[in-house]
C-alpha positions in Angstrom: 59.3 29.3 -126.7 57.1 31.3 -124.5 55.4 29.7 -121.7 53.3 32.6 -120.2 51.5 35.4 -122.2 51.4 38.7 -120.6 47.8 39.9 -121.2 48.4 42.9 -119.2 48.0 46.1 -121.0 51.1 48.2 -121.5 50.2 50.7 -119.0 50.5 48.4 -116.4 53.8 46.7 -117.7 55.1 50.0 -117.9 54.1 50.8 -114.2 55.4 47.4 -112.8 59.0 48.0 -114.6 59.2 51.7 -113.3 58.1 50.1 -109.3 60.9 48.0 -110.0 63.6 50.0 -111.0 62.5 52.8 -108.3 62.9 49.8 -106.0 66.5 49.1 -107.5 67.5 52.3 -107.6 66.1 53.0 -103.9 68.1 50.1 -102.4 71.4 51.4 -104.2 70.5 55.1 -102.9 69.9 53.7 -99.5 73.2 51.7 -99.6 75.0 54.6 -101.0 73.6 56.9 -98.0 74.2 54.2 -95.5 77.9 54.4 -96.3 77.9 58.1 -96.0 76.5 57.8 -93.1 78.9 55.1 -91.7 81.7 57.2 -92.9 80.5 60.6 -91.6 80.0 58.7 -88.1 83.7 57.2 -88.1 85.0 60.7 -88.9 83.0 62.1 -86.1 84.3 59.9 -83.8 87.8 60.3 -84.8 87.6 64.5 -84.7 86.3 63.7 -81.2 89.0 61.2 -79.9 91.5 64.0 -81.6 89.6 66.8 -79.7 90.1 64.7 -76.3 93.9 64.2 -76.9 94.1 68.1 -77.4 92.4 68.9 -74.1 94.3 66.5 -72.3 97.5 68.0 -74.0 96.4 71.2 -72.8 95.7 70.3 -69.5 99.3 68.7 -69.5 100.7 71.8 -70.8 99.2 74.2 -68.3 101.4 73.2 -65.5 104.3 74.1 -67.8 102.9 77.2 -68.9 102.3 78.3 -65.2 105.9 77.6 -64.6 107.5 79.3 -67.8 105.7 82.4 -66.5 106.9 82.2 -62.8 110.3 81.5 -64.5 109.9 84.9 -67.0 109.0 86.9 -63.6 111.7 85.4 -61.7 114.3 86.4 -64.3 113.1 89.8 -64.1 113.2 89.8 -60.5 116.9 88.6 -60.9 117.6 91.4 -63.5 116.3 94.2 -61.1 118.3 92.5 -57.8 121.8 92.7 -60.1 120.8 96.2 -60.8 120.1 96.7 -57.2 123.2 95.0 -56.1 125.3 96.9 -58.6 124.3 100.6 -57.0 124.8 99.1 -53.6 128.2 98.3 -54.7 128.5 101.7 -56.3 127.3 103.0 -52.8 129.9 100.9 -50.9 133.0 102.0 -52.8 132.2 105.6 -52.5 134.4 107.5 -50.6 133.2 109.4 -47.7 133.9 113.2 -47.4 133.7 113.5 -43.9 136.4 110.7 -43.3 138.5 112.9 -45.6 138.0 116.2 -44.2 138.7 114.1 -40.5 141.9 112.9 -41.9 143.1 116.6 -43.0 142.0 118.2 -39.7 143.7 115.4 -37.9 147.0 115.9 -39.6 146.6 119.9 -39.1 145.9 119.5 -35.2 149.1 117.1 -35.0 151.1 120.6 -35.7 149.8 122.2 -32.5 148.4 125.4 -34.5 151.7 126.2 -36.4 149.7 125.3 -39.7 146.5 126.5 -41.3 144.8 125.0 -44.3 143.6 127.8 -46.3 142.0 126.0 -49.6 141.0 122.5 -50.2 140.3 121.4 -53.7 138.8 118.3 -54.5 138.7 116.6 -58.0 136.2 113.6 -58.6 136.3 112.4 -55.2 134.4 109.3 -56.2 136.6 108.2 -58.8 137.7 104.3 -58.4 140.7 104.6 -61.0 144.3 105.8 -60.2 145.4 108.4 -62.6 147.8 107.3 -65.3 149.6 110.5 -65.9 151.9 111.0 -62.3 154.2 113.1 -64.2 151.3 115.8 -65.1 151.1 118.6 -62.6 147.5 119.1 -63.8 144.4 117.7 -61.4 144.0 114.3 -62.1 140.8 112.4 -61.3 140.5 111.3 -57.3 142.8 114.0 -56.2 142.4 116.3 -53.0 145.2 119.5 -53.0 145.5 121.2 -49.9 146.9 124.9 -49.6 147.6 126.5 -46.9 149.9 128.6 -44.8 152.7 127.4 -41.9 155.3 128.7 -39.4 158.3 126.7 -40.5 159.0 124.1 -42.9 159.2 121.1 -40.5 155.8 121.9 -39.9 155.0 121.1 -43.5 156.8 117.9 -43.0 154.9 117.1 -40.3 151.5 117.5 -41.8 152.6 115.6 -44.9 153.5 112.7 -42.5 150.4 112.8 -40.5 148.6 112.4 -43.9 151.0 109.7 -44.9 149.8 107.7 -41.4 146.2 108.5 -42.2 146.4 105.4 -44.7 143.5 107.2 -46.7 145.2 108.5 -49.6 147.3 106.3 -52.0 150.0 109.0 -52.5 150.7 111.8 -50.6 153.2 114.3 -52.2 154.4 118.0 -51.6 154.1 119.9 -54.6 155.5 123.2 -53.5 156.8 125.0 -50.1 157.8 128.7 -50.7 158.8 130.9 -47.8 157.9 134.6 -48.0 158.0 137.6 -45.4 155.2 139.3 -44.1 155.5 142.0 -41.5 158.8 140.8 -40.3 157.7 137.1 -40.0 158.7 134.2 -42.4 155.8 132.3 -43.4 155.6 129.2 -45.8 153.1 128.9 -48.2 152.8 125.1 -48.9 150.6 122.9 -51.6 150.0 119.2 -50.7 148.5 116.9 -53.4 146.9 113.6 -52.3 145.8 110.9 -54.6 143.2 108.9 -53.3 
């Protein structure tokens, strides 16, 4: 049963109903917008926290990056030094030409002028490996072949012994010693092969 009668015209009643609906929907919209803003604020704080962590991690990794750069630079320096060391070792192992000529000259001087070296053939003076084929008469790597003329056979032997005593050669061999006559004097052609 009705207790009150609405005497307002329908236009006013509709306006009042529209106002109520607008107010209700405004509250709902305001609640939804507030929730969206709160969620966005939370995500923004979370993003700022992650950004701070990332900056802290990059600050912590900066010394590691510097050390990594220094390590790579040191590795290149070590490789360069190893290369220089290999070159220095090769230079240390090289045989000196003057020492070789000095040993030959000293051995010839011990014969008191009875022997002359007319030819000196050097095959690969800087060879570091001993020749494997000793029976072959061909010139091996790291050999010195001395050719010359002597007055007699004991002089050639004395020259050979002088080369052995020099301790510069690994092996000294008398290859040949042939006698030939020249203007009434007997001379000996010799060939001595020394292996370094």
